[in-house]
N, C-alpha and C positions, 0 to 999 in steps of 0.2 A: 577357605581353609588352607593353611600353609602345609605343603607336602614336599618331602625330600625325594631324592632319586629312588632310593630303595622302596619307600612307601608307594611311589607311583608305579614301580615295576610290580610290586606285590599286589597292589589293588587291581592292576590290569589283568594279572593272572588269576586272581580270586573271583572276579566278577562272573556271574552266571554265563555259561556258554549257550544255554537254551532257556526258553521261557515263553511267556505270552508275547504277542506282537508289541504291545505298548511297553512292556518291560524291556524288551530287546532294543527298542528305539532309544530308551533312556540309557541303557547300558552302552550302546554304540556311541552315543553322543558323549558320555562320560569318559569312555576309553579314549576318544579323540583328544580330550583335555589332558589326560594322563600321559599320553605317549611323549617320549622325548623327541625333540626336533633335531634335524641334522646339525643345526648350529649348536645345540646343547651337547650332542654327542661329541662334537669337535672340541668345544670349550671345556667340557668336563673330562676330556681324554678317556672316553668310554671305550673299552676293548673287551673282546670275548677272551675268556681264559683258555689256555692250551696246556696240555700235559707235556712231559719231557720229550715225547715223540712228535710234538706239533699238532696233535689231534685236539679239536675243540672239546672242552669239558662241559659246556652248557652254563658256565658261570660268567658273570659280568664283573668287571672291575672299572673303577673310575677314580679320578683324583678328588678326594673328599674335600680338599681345601679349595678347589675351584668350583665344586658343585654348589648350586644355589637352590634353596627351596623356592617353590612358586606358589602363588595364590591360585587355588582351583575353586571355582564356584560349584557348590553341591546343593542342588535344589532339594526340596522336601521329599519328592518321590524317589529321587536317586539316593538320598540319605537313608530312606527306609530299605532300599535294596541292599545297600552296603551294610547297614546294621544287621539286617536279616542274614546276610552272608557271613559276617564275622561272628554273629551269635551261633549260627549253625557250626562253624569251625570250632568255637569254644565248647559247645555242647558235645561235639564229637571228640573232644580232648586233643585237637590237632593244632592248637595255637602254639607257635614257636616264639622264641625270643624276638625274632625279626618282626613278628606281628604285633608285639606289645604296644608300640607307639601308635599303630592304627587303632587298636582296641581302645586306647586312652582317648585319642582324638575323636573317635566315633562313639565314645561313652559306652563301651561294652563292658559289663561287669561280671561275667561268668558265673 
């Protein structure tokens, strides 16, 4: 599945932080595939946002013209974990505009 920078960051943050042993093995392996490499960080000119006083804001910015989508393998069990996570987000009414492309790619219909 082709995933962009924002989708990779969002998925990494959305995946379960706890669960059964096997689930967490799958989540850990999937997170490794999602994480940006040092080369990508440099190539995409990824930087942390700062306010007018130079304090970090927690936001990330990158050169969208240089950023490339990557192909990420999503196995059947991992697909279920992601779908369950996105479905729970939708059921709770917490889907944002940023999540829409993930919901479409993972076929979440709300």
